[in-house]
N, C-alpha and C positions, 0 to 999 in steps of 0.2 A: 310179102306181104309189109308194106313200110307203116310204121307207126310213130305217133307224135312223140317228141321226146317228154318224158315223164317228169324230169326233175326241173323246176323253175324257183328261181331267186325269188322271195316276197319282196325285199327291199334290203339294199344294204348301201345306197347310194352314198350315204354320210361316212362310210368308212374307208380308212386308206387302201388303195389298191397295191396289191403285191405283184411284182414279175417274177417267173420263175419259168424253169425248163422240164417239159415232159417229153422224155424222148427225143430231144434235140428240138423241141417246137415250144416257142414262146408261149406261156398261158399268162393269164391274171387271175388272179383270186383277190378275195376281199380279207383284212387284216382280222386273225382269228378262225378263219376257215380253216378245217383240216385237209390233209391231200386228197383223202376219199372224195369229200364235199365239193372240194374245187373242181376235181376231176369229172364227177357228175354234173356240175353246173357247165363245165365247157362241153359236154354230150361225150365223155368218154365213159364208154360202158364197161370195160372190164381191167383189171389190176394184175392179173397173173393169169398161167394157163396150168393145167393138171398135169402132174407128171404121167400119168397112165396114157393118156391120149391127146394131149394138148388142148383139151376143151377150155374156153375163157370163163373165168371167174370172177364175179363182180364183189364191191362191198356188199355185206347183208346186214348184219346186225347193228352196223355202225356204232358199236361201244366195246369192242375189243374182246368180244367172247369167242366169235367163230373162226377168225383168221384165215377169212376168205380175201381179205384187201391186201396181202403181205406184197411189198414192193422193195424195191432197191432204192433207197432215198440217201442221196448225198456219198453214195459209194458204199452204203451199210446195207447189206441185204436181210430180208426177212424182217422190216419192219413194217408196223401195223399202220395203213395209211389212214385208217379212222382215228388214229391215237396223236398224230403228228400235225402240229399246227404247220401251214406253210410259212417259209422264212423266204425274204428277200433274195434271189439269186440260187435256190434249191435246186436240184436236180433230182429229178425221179425216172425211174425205168421200171417196167413191167418185168415181173418174176416169170421166167419160162421154166416149164417143167419142174422137176424135184428140188424143194430147198436143201441147202446145206444147214446141218442143223450144228456143225462145229465140232461134233463129236469125231474121236478117231478112233476105231475099234481095231484098224489093222485089216478090216475087210474090204475096204474102198478097192 
């Protein structure tokens, strides 16, 4: 069952346009948009997959508490897309599966 896209911009026509890349695809955003907001405005509905069964996960709280919007942004993994403002030429990729916490316990 198809549904209408629920995220629409009210009005940002006076803001400068930013060009950036998402998974190799050129997207636009408006100055001041976070990565998560820009993805939702472009019709992209998830930012990562779960480590258990690769289910898609989307931005949820949009204020940095839930960590559902983790992405690889400019080559840095585990970035909260709702907290990072889009920049000209930025490159973002979905996180796939388990995130790398950076800890080295010797059990890897």
